[in-house]
C-alpha positions in Angstrom: -0.1 0.0 -0.1 3.1 2.1 -0.3 2.0 5.8 -0.9 -1.4 5.4 -0.5 -3.6 7.1 2.1 -6.1 4.8 4.0 -9.8 6.2 4.4 -11.1 6.3 7.5 -13.1 3.1 8.7 -10.5 0.6 7.3 -8.1 -1.2 8.8 -7.4 -4.4 10.7 -8.7 -3.4 14.1 -11.0 -0.6 15.2 -9.7 1.7 17.6 -11.2 1.4 21.2 -14.6 3.3 22.0 -13.2 5.8 24.3 -10.6 6.7 21.7 -13.4 6.9 19.3 -15.3 9.4 21.5 -12.4 11.3 21.9 -11.7 11.6 18.0 -15.5 12.3 17.7 -15.2 15.4 20.4 -11.7 16.4 18.6 -13.5 16.9 15.2 -15.7 19.3 16.9 -14.0 20.9 19.8 -12.7 24.7 20.0 -9.1 25.0 20.0 -8.9 25.5 23.5 -10.9 22.5 24.2 -8.8 20.6 21.3 -5.6 21.0 23.8 -7.4 18.8 26.8 -9.1 16.1 24.2 -5.2 15.7 22.5 -3.7 15.3 25.8 -6.2 12.4 26.5 -5.8 11.0 23.0 -1.9 10.6 23.4 -2.8 8.9 26.9 -4.9 6.6 25.2 -2.2 6.1 22.5 0.4 5.0 25.1 -2.0 2.2 26.7 -1.3 -1.4 25.0 -3.2 -3.4 27.7 0.1 -4.9 29.2 2.6 -3.2 31.5 5.5 -5.2 29.9 4.3 -3.8 26.5 3.8 -0.3 28.2 7.5 -0.5 29.4 8.6 -1.5 25.6 6.8 1.5 24.4 8.1 4.0 27.3 11.7 2.6 26.7 11.2 3.2 22.8 10.1 6.6 23.3 12.6 7.4 25.5 15.3 6.4 23.0 13.4 8.5 20.5 13.6 11.7 22.9 17.5 11.4 23.7 18.4 10.6 20.1 19.2 6.8 20.4 17.4 5.7 16.8 18.8 2.5 16.9 17.5 1.8 20.5 14.3 3.1 19.9 13.7 0.9 16.6 14.9 -2.4 19.0 12.4 -1.7 21.6 9.5 -0.7 19.2 10.3 -3.8 17.0 10.1 -5.8 20.3 6.4 -4.1 21.0 5.3 -4.8 17.7 6.1 -8.1 17.5 4.6 -8.9 20.8 1.8 -6.4 20.6 0.8 -6.0 16.8 -2.2 -4.6 17.3 -0.7 -1.4 19.0 -0.7 1.6 16.4 1.5 3.9 18.4 4.3 1.4 18.2 4.1 1.5 14.6 3.9 5.2 14.8 6.9 5.6 17.2 9.3 3.0 15.2 8.3 5.3 12.2 9.6 8.4 13.6 13.0 6.4 14.7 13.1 4.9 11.1 12.5 8.8 9.5 15.2 10.1 11.6 17.7 7.6 10.6 16.7 8.0 7.2 15.0 4.6 6.3 12.2 6.2 4.2 10.6 3.0 3.2 10.4 1.2 6.7 9.1 4.9 8.1 6.3 4.7 5.3 5.3 1.1 6.2 5.1 1.4 9.8 3.0 4.7 9.2 0.9 2.9 7.1 0.5 -0.1 9.4 -0.4 2.6 12.3 -2.9 4.1 10.0 -4.6 0.7 9.1 -5.0 0.0 13.2 -5.9 3.4 13.5 -7.4 5.3 10.5 -7.6 8.5 13.0 -4.2 8.5 14.3 -3.7 12.0 13.0 0.3 12.0 13.9 0.6 9.2 12.0 -1.2 10.7 9.1 1.0 14.0 9.6 4.0 11.8 9.4 2.9 10.5 6.3 2.2 13.9 5.0 6.1 15.1 6.0 7.4 12.0 4.0 5.5 12.7 1.3 6.6 16.5 1.5 10.5 15.4 1.8 10.2 13.1 -1.4 9.0 16.0 -3.7 5.3 14.8 -3.6 3.2 17.7 -2.6 -0.1 16.5 -4.0 -0.2 13.8 -1.8 1.2 15.6 1.0 -1.6 18.0 0.9 -3.9 15.3 0.9 -2.5 13.7 3.7 -2.4 17.1 5.9 -6.2 17.5 5.1 -6.7 14.0 6.1 -4.7 15.4 9.7 -6.9 18.3 9.5 -10.5 16.4 9.2 -9.6 14.6 12.3 -7.9 17.0 14.3 -9.1 21.0 13.2 -6.6 22.5 15.1 -3.4 20.6 14.5 -1.4 23.7 13.7 1.6 22.1 11.7 -0.8 20.6 9.4 -2.9 23.9 8.8 0.6 25.8 8.0 1.5 23.1 5.6 -1.9 23.5 3.8 -1.3 27.0 4.0 2.0 26.6 2.2 1.6 23.8 -0.3 -2.1 25.4 -1.3 -0.9 27.7 -4.4 1.8 24.8 -5.2 -0.8 21.7 -5.5 -3.4 24.1 -7.3 -0.9 24.9 -9.9 -0.3 21.4 -10.5 -3.8 20.7 -11.2 -4.1 23.3 -13.7 
């Protein structure tokens, strides 16, 4: 599925009901409300259902923050091997791969994260960033618009849509 965007509702596993409720609230929230809802969503993304898997995710994210991308990939690969239904594991590992300039594995992980959770706006944003880096402005623009359909107040996506709009509209002529 390289370089395609999953549609909402597609995917092997549906997000939990609380996460669906949070996404629904986020889509209609004011900017002030969105900050709190976003925090709740991030907390939900970090819940794997297992203390051991939570620890692997934490270790992977900690390694990412300190710039140890190889360690991040190792921890997050262990997570995705043992808990293949945890979208955040793929999203976090994609970030590590991207920082290591391993674009193919990063895209594959972002697509897997989106297949598991089609409203994972940070994974969609990551895919948009990759498309933009690869000189694919139309695909980037579409992915940024997907992000905004999920999280209308996600500033990095809104800024990117504004930046790319003229370029993409020029390509359509």
